[in-house]
N, C-alpha and C positions, 0 to 999 in steps of 0.2 A: 566436513559434513557430507554424509552420504546422500544420494539422490532422493530416497524416500523422505529423509528428514527435511531436505530443501523443499520438496513438494508440499509437505504438510505445513511448513512455515509460510510458504507463498500462499497457499489456500487460506490459512488462518488470517493472513494480512488482507487478502482480497475480501474475505467475508466481513472483516472488521471495518475496513476503510471504504469498501465498495469498489475500489479500483486500485491496481498496482502498476507501477511504471518499471520498464526494463532497467533503466539507469539506476533508479533508487534501489531496486532489488539486488543489482550487481554489487553496489556499495555495501548494503546490509549483510549480504551473504558472503562477501569477499570472493566472488567468482566473476568470470568474464560475462559481458552482455550476451555472447553467443551461448554460454551455458544456460543463462536465464531463459533465452528464447527457446532452447530445446526443452527446458522444464515446462514452460508455458504451453508448448505444443503437446507435450505428454499429458498435461492436465486437461487441455481442451479435448483431447481424444477420450479422456475419461468422462467428459460431459460435465465437469464441475466448474470450468472457466470458459469464457468466451474471449478470444483474442480481439483486441482493438488496436488502433494505431498507437504504437509506443508502449503497449502494456496489455492488460487484461482486466475483465470484470467478472466477478463471481456470478455464476448463472442465476442463482436465486435472487440476486440484486437487480436483474434486468427488469422484472415486473411486467413482462410482456407475455401475453397469452396469444399465440398466433391464431388467426381465423382458420376454420377447418379447411377452407379452400386453399390457403397458403401452405397447409401441411400435406396436401395430397401427394405432391411429387417428392417430398423430403424423404430420404432413405427408402425409396420405393423397393429396391432389391431386398433390403433387410426385412421390410415389412412383409413382402411376399413369402420369404422363407419362414418367418415367425408364424404367419397365419397358417401356412401349410403344416408346420410342425404341431401347432395347437389342435389340429383336427384329431390327433392321436388321443386327446383328452376328452373327446366326445363320448357320451354314453351311447350304447347300441341303439337305444330309443329313449324316449322320455322327454324331459324338459330342460331347457337351458336359458340363461340370461345372457344377453349380449349388450355390453356397455357401448357408449358413444366413443368415437375415435376413428382415425383413418386406418389403423391396423385392424381394428375389429370390423370395420366395413369390409375390408379385404377378406377377413375370416368368414363373414356372412356370405360373400360371393362364392366362396369355396365349399360351403356346406354341401354334403352329399345329397343326392336326390333319391337315393335308394332306401331311405329309412324315414319313418315318421318322427317328426320332431315338433315339440311345442316350444316356441321361442317368445320370450318376453324382452322387450327393449323400450328404452325411452329415447332412442335415437331415430330421427327422421330418415337419415341416409340408410341406416340398417333396415328400417321398415320398408323403404322403397325397394331395396334389393330383394326382400323376401316376400313381399305382398302377393306376388303372382305364383309362388311356388306351391304346387298342389300337395306336396308332402309336408308342408309346414303349416301348423296352426299358429298364427301370429297374434300376439297381444301387444298392442302399442299403448304405452303409458302416457296419459295426458298430463298437462301442466303448463307452466310458462316456458316457452321455448327460447333458449339462449341463442342469440345470433352467432356467437363465436363458435359454438360447438354443434348447433342445430339439435340440441337435446333438451328434453323437458325436465324442469326442476321445480322445486317448491313443495309445500305441504301436501297439495293434492297428489303430486307424483308419489311422495313417500307413503301416503295413505293407501294408494293402490298396490304398491310394492308389498306392504304388510299383509296383503291378502293371498300371497302366493309363496310357494316354496319349491325351488327348482333343484335339479341334480347338480348342475355346474354353472357357475357364473364366469363368463369370459370377459375380463376387465382390462381397460387401458389405464394408464397413469401418466401424469406429467413429471412426477419425481418419484424416486425410489432410493431409499438409503437405509442402512442398518440402524442408524440412530433415530430417524424420524418416521420410518415406514413409508407408506404411500402418501403422497401429497399432490395437491392441485392448486391452481391460483385462486379458484372461486369457492367461497364457502357453501353456496347453494348446491353447486355441483358435487362438492365433497360429501355433503349430507346424503345426497341421492346415491352416490357410489357406495357409501357405508351401508345404506339400507339394502342395496342390491346384493352386496356381499353377505349380509345377514340373512338374506332370503334364499340362500343356496347351501347345499351340503358341502360343496367344494368350490374353491376360488382359484382360477388360473389367470395370471397376469400376462398380457401380451405387450411387450415393450422393447424398443430398440435400445442399443447400448448407451445412447446419449442421455437417457433418463437416469442411469445409475449414478448415484452420488448427488443427484440434484434434490434440493429441498425447497418446495414451494410453500406459499402462505398458509393454505388450509390443509390440515391433516385429515386423512381418510381413515387409515387403520394401521396398526402395527403389523410387521411382517409375520408375526406369530399367527395371524388370522389368514394367511395366504398358504395355499397348498403347493402351487407350482408357479414358477416364473419362466416364461419362454422368451429368449432374447437371441441376438445375433452374435457372430463370432468376433465382432469388434469390441466386445465388452472387456474391460480391464479385469484381469484374472483376480487381483486382490479384492476388487469391489464385488465380484461375483462370489468369492469365498466368504466375504463378510455377510452378504445377503443370505447365503445358504446356511451359515452358522446361526442366523437369526430365525430359522424355521423352514422356509420353503425349499423345495427342490428346484434347482436352477438347470434348465435345459438350454443348451447353447447350440445354435444351428448356423 
């Protein structure tokens, strides 16, 4: 059995059972435990498994949405490169939507000061970055603020979104796969993200490589509704190709 076949079988088993063990996989696949450990490491690098003692857990089975404060220092270098590269997708002037997320906050911090921009956001951290910028007209969407993401959600938020139409939406995501598109753990957050995408001419996703292949509980949108995905060089080449075949251009930095 070739490595890609083993990887798929291991991933299928993890998603079905919730957890796989090194010893059990070695018996099932007729390979050594060392080979299984290398396979698990490769799958973890793709962001679809999380290594635990003696085995691994499928990422979407973890059911954990980290608090925004816990994500600030995670993959900081990758987020910096992604945020800087996403600046190339800005209009010369006009209006943009900036979604909640640690990478989008860094993007907001890097926005140029030499052009007039109208910015719509439901993220308190993004608004805090931009509120004092003289070149930015800031529209902060109201609603119920989720403690985990510090973002407004709910019907009131979606009603306000329906009143605007921006040039580009710069969005984050918890999960991204060719099969399920964009996903996130929370239904209320997913509905707001979907509305933000619908309120723009173009959608640009800012996401590090660990989100590729991940599938969370709440679906946001298929990849056919995304124009560009900006990610880092740690992304698995096969996963990036799968995403690009589903519609969006993938920019790797």
